N, C-alpha and C positions, 0 to 999 in steps of 0.2 A: 541834182540828189537820187541817190538810186533811194527806192522805195521800199520798205517793208514789205513784204508781203504777205496774206490773212497767214500761209504755211509757216511763216518765218515765226511766229507769234502767238502766245497763251496768253489770256488769263492769269495773273498770280490771284487765285484766292484766299488769301491773305490782306495784301494789298489792293485786291483788282485792277490793279497796273496788268498794264501789257510788259511779257517779257518778250526779249526778240532771242528765237533761234539764233545763234554767231553761226553755227556751222551753214545750214539753211541759207543764211545773210549773206556771206561768203560767197557759198555757192551759185546763188542766182544775180549777185552783181557783173554790172557789165563789167567789160574790160579798162579800167581808168587809167589817166597819169602816173597815177602812185603803183598801180601793176608794172606799168613798162617799169619808170625808176628801178624797184625792185627786180622788176626780170632782169636790167640790163647793169646793176650791181654784184647781181648773184653769178651772171655769166661771167661777169672778173674774175670773182672769187675764184673759180672752175679753169679761167686762165691760167690763173699762177696754179696751178698745182699743175694743170695736164703740160705747162712750157717747165717747168721743175724734174719730172720728170724724161723728158721727150729732150730738151738740152742736153743730161749728164748722158743718152743712150746715143746722141748724136757726137759729144766731143770725147768719149772714152778713150778713142782711141792715142787724141792726144795728152792726154793726163795720163795714159801708160807710157806716153812718152817722157815725160817730166819724172815719173815716179819708178823709173827703169827696170819696168817689168811687161812680159805680153800685156796684148790686149786680150787676149782667152781668160789669162789669170783677172785681170781686173774686170770682166765678164759677169764672171763667175759671184765674186765681190756686190759687184751691180744689183742682185737680187735678193740685198738687204731691202733696197727699196722698198718692192713689190712686199715684201713680210712685213717691214714697218709700216705699211699701209694697209697691210689688212689688220696685223693687230692695232692697228688706230683708229679705224670703221667699228672692230669690236668695243672695245676698250675706251675708247672717250664719246661715243654716243652718248652713253649715261647721261654725260656732261650738255647733252644738249638739251635732255629732257630737265636736269635738275638746277639747270641756270641759264636757261633761255638760248634762246638761236643766236641773237645779237651779240652778246657777252663771250659764248663760247668761239664764236667768228673771230673776234679782237683779240683775243688769246692767245689763239692759233697762228693765226696771222702773224703778231709781234714775234710768235717763238719762232714761225718758219724760217722769216725774216734775218733771227739770229742763228740758227743753225746753218743758213745755208749761206751763211756769210765767212760761218768759221769753214766750211766747204776751202775756200779758197786755199786756207793754210795746209791743208792736209800734207805729209810729209811717206804715208807710206801707204799699201795697202788694208792696214786692218782701221785705218783711221778713217780711210775714203768709207769703209765699208759703217764704219762707228754713224758718221754724220748723214750719210744716204738710210742709212736706217728711221735715227730721228727725225729725218726730215719727211720719210717715208709714216713714220706711224702724226707728225701732226698734219700731213696731207691727206691720211686717211681720214681724219677729224672731221676735215671742210666737210667731205661730201654728205655726211645722213645729216647735218645741219644743213645746208643749202638745198640736199633735195626738201626734209623735210618741211621747211617754209616756204620754199617756191606752190609745195605739194598744198600745205595749208592755208595759203591767201589766193590759190586761181579759182577761179570762176571752172563750176563743172567740166561745162561744154568747152572751154579751153584750157583745162589742166596738160592732155598731153602732149598740147603745142607748146604748152609756158614751160610744161619740163624737158623738153625735146629743148628748145632757146635755149635751157637753162646748162644743159650740161651739152653745148653745143664751145662752149668756153674751154672743155676739153681740148679737145680741135682746134679751134682757135689760138690755145698756148703750144697748138704744136707744131702750128704754122710759124706760128712768129718763132717761135724756136729755129726752125729752119732758114728762114728767111737772116735772122738774127747772126746765125751761125755761117752762113754763106759769105755775110758781110761785113762781118763784125771780129769770125775772128782768127783772123791771118793780122787783124790791129790790136786787139784784147787778150789773145788769146783765151784759154779754156779760165782761167782766174776771171778775167772780164767778164765771161757767160754769167757766172756765180753772183759776181757785184750786182748786175743789172735784174737776176732775180732774187737778191735780198731786198733791192729796193721797193720791185715791183707792190709784194705784202704789206710796206709800211703805206705806199701810195692808196690803196683801197684800204682802211681803216676808218678814213675820216669819213669816205662817203658811205661804209657799212654802218658810222654812228650816228648819222646826222641824216640819212634819207632814207634809210629803212627804216619798216615798221617791226617791232616784233611779231610772234603770231600772235592775233588776237586768241587762238583755239589754243594757243600755252597760256598766256597769261590766266584763260576763264580756270584753266585746269587747276593752274598754282595760285589759285582765289584772289586774282587781282580787284584792284577796287572796279567799277564800271566806267569811273572818269580814267583809270590808264590804258583799259579794255577800246574806248571811244577814240582817246589821239590814237591808239594803232590804227583804229582804221581811217580816221581823218589822214591818214598817211599815203593809206591805200585812195581816196576820193571817196570814203564813205559816207556820210555827213549821216549822224543818228543826232533826234533833240539831246540836250544835257539832263541826265536822270535818269535816261534809257536803262533799265535793268535786264542780264541777262538767264536765260535758264542755265539749271546745274548741265553744264558738260556731259559726255557718257564718259562712265568711266573707265581710265587710260592708271597701267598699271607702272608706265613714265619708265622713272631711271631702278624700279624692281623689277623689271620684265624679263622673264627667261627665254632663252634660246628656245623651251619648250612653245610656247606661243605660238613663236611661227608653225608649230608642224601642227598642232592639232587644227578641231574641223575641218580635215579633210584636206586639209593644204600640206600635209608631207611630201606625196607624190609633187603635185605642181613642186615646194618651194624644193626640194631634193634633183629635180630636172631643171629648174629655173636656174638652180647655182652652177650644175653643170655645164649648160649651157652659158651663162655670162665668167665661167673660167674660161672656157673654150675661146669663146669669142675675143676675153682677155689676150689670152697668150697670142692670137694670130692678129692682131693690133699688136702685139707688143715687137712682136718679129719683125713687123711690118716695119714700126720705129725704130726699129734697129738694122732697118738695111743700110744704111750711110755703114753700117762696122761690114755685113758680107760683100757690100762691093767695094770696100777701100781692102780690105783683108785678099779679099779674091779674084777682085780684077782691077788691084789697083790705079779705082778712081778715086782720086782728092777728093778729097770731105767737103771741102767748100762747092765741089761740082756737085757732088751728090745734095747734097741740103741745096743748089738749087732748085733739082726739080723735086726734090722732096717737098717743098710748098708748093706747088703747082698741084701735087698730091694732096697738100695738107687744104688747099681752097676748094677739092671738092669736096673732102673731108666733114669742112663748116658749113657747108651748102647740103650736104647729108645729113648732118646732123639738127640745123636751121628748119630742115624740110621734113623728118623724118614723122615727127609729131601726126606734120599736116596728113601724110600719106599713109598713116597707121590705122588713123582716124575714115579716113577713101576707102583704102583697098583691106583693110582688117588685119589685124596683131599679125598672127602667124603667116599667112600667103605672103605677109609683105618679107618679115623673115627670114624664111624659106629662100626665095627667087634672091632675097640680100648675100646670102651666105653663101649660095651658087654663082651667082658671078662673080664674087668677090674670091671667093675658091679660082677660079679660072683665069683670073687678073692676077693675083699673088703669083701664081704656079707661071704666065708671062714673064712677069718682069723675071727672071729668072732665065728665059725661054732667048725673049730678044734682043736683042744686041745692045749695051748700054747709052742712050743717046736717039737711037733712031724712033718713026714716027710709033710702029709696036709700044715700044718699051714706054714714051711718053701715053699713050694709051692705056697702058696696061697701069703705070701708077696712079693716072687719075682715077682708071675705074675701082685700085685695090683702094684707093681714097675714101671715094664715095660707097661704097658696097661693104669695101670691112670697116670699115668703121660706123656705116650704117646701120649697120647688123649688132653690133655693139651696143650703139647709142639706140635699138630700138630692147637690144631686153633692159638697159634703162632704165626705159620707161616704164615699164610692165612692172618693177617695184611697187613704186608711191602711186601708179594706179588702180592697182588688182587687188594690195592688201587693204583692209577698214583702217578707218584713220588711226583708230589706238594703236595701231600695231605701225603706224606709218616709218616712222625715225629707225623704233628698234628692227622692222623687215629690211629697210634701205642696209643701216649698218650692219646686221648680219651678213646682207647679201653682198655686201660690199668686200667687206672683208673674208667673207669666202670664194670669191672669185678673186680677190688680190692676193691672197694666201696660196691658190692654185697655180694663177698666172705668176707666180717668184718663179717657178716650175721657165717660165720663158728665155730670161739670159742663162740658166742652165744649160738649156738646150742649143741658144747660141755660142756658149762656149767651147760645149762637146762640138758640136758643126765646123768651128772651129780650129780645133787643137789637132782634129782630127783630118783635116783639109779636106771636109766633103765636097767642096764646089759649091758654084753658084747657084747652079739649076736647083742639086737638093736641096739646099737650104732655102730656098723661096718656096720648093715643094713640100717641105715638113712644115710651114708658116701656113701654109694653106689647108692641112688634115683638120686643123678642129674645127676651123668653119666648115668641111663639106660634113661633121661629126654635128652641127649646131642645125642644117638644114635639114638630117636625118631624124632630129626630135622635135624641131620647130610642131609638128600635126599631135609628137606627143601631149608639146605641151599648151593644146589647143584643147584635149579632152580632158587632159586636168585639169583646167582653168574650167570647165563648166561642169565638171563634177562638183570641186571644191566649191562655185556657187549656186548650184540649185540648191534650192530649198531640201532642207532635213529632213529624212522620212519618218513619218511620225511613230 
């Protein structure tokens, strides 16, 4: 049983009983079975979000054939999904603070299942765009709930690693999409892929309900009873005596938080550059996941053939997602971001240069999966780590909204490349350009973070 350290308790002047500092207690606790279970369940939640976006990108040509339209026109409509994700991240993140992480997650998962099932019955480009927009909004709401919960419950020494592991669910979902497209698309059609996508959210609702706790910090901020908070701590494996009382948590604006808050106290420069790098990183990753379309249209590569190679790149992306938090802690955040972005840039270009299926192509897609996704993963980890706890959910929501809104340009870029028939090498080079900008901006992020976190001048 973890002990409450002297730094985590203080005497209550009125009752002379000790009050536990909940934040200090969670920061100092060792990683227990409850932390591992919660991390695994939240990883699965983001897996669903990653699968939904990736599988749609890979089956677009099949959907276009059914609807009798060009892939380019449907790719433009696909831009509605990241736009929906952006709005969902911003508009739904207040629900995370108002109603709790668990309750919000369960409602969003149930609605996402229903909307994904509706996608099976679309008969026009407009219907496809509408269902993808709503699915994007619901998926966009998952990210701030998941990120704030894992950051709230993770020990401070393991926070980067645990946040990184949870975010790896996006990469796992991408790999799962590639594998299922490769082995199932010819048998179940694109409609069957969406049926699978509709079942997954339903299956994860029960683990969310029974296996993971509500954030103890959220409960304290909502003036929940000590017994309720103790129950949440017990799910993490942190056992405290009955009757333990807790200090008042730091003031939190919660659902009333304004975007202005993430720009105050010398955060403006860092926030703007972080958002720009996240937009660039997500555009490159998004165009990478649309590689099936480029190789199908420009190289006449069957979707299932590309999906087989994409699954290998996806496995590299999973390794990157799982390891990025540890690598950041070991070698420094911004040094890793710059190096990963440079190698990712070269890898994406290499995918268009080397012949499909050659050893060079395989090496390029593996490196692209690892370093392009690793770059974006690094940027994702920064937000819940760098911003103060009182702004964590809002910062994740606004950053996610900004990056996903900006990344909605990716399908539009892809549609332009397809309509102009610019070729495979140009397409993959265009996908690499945003990562090059991330590498250039990484040193600026380092300087701006130091300035943001330095003590205010007297």
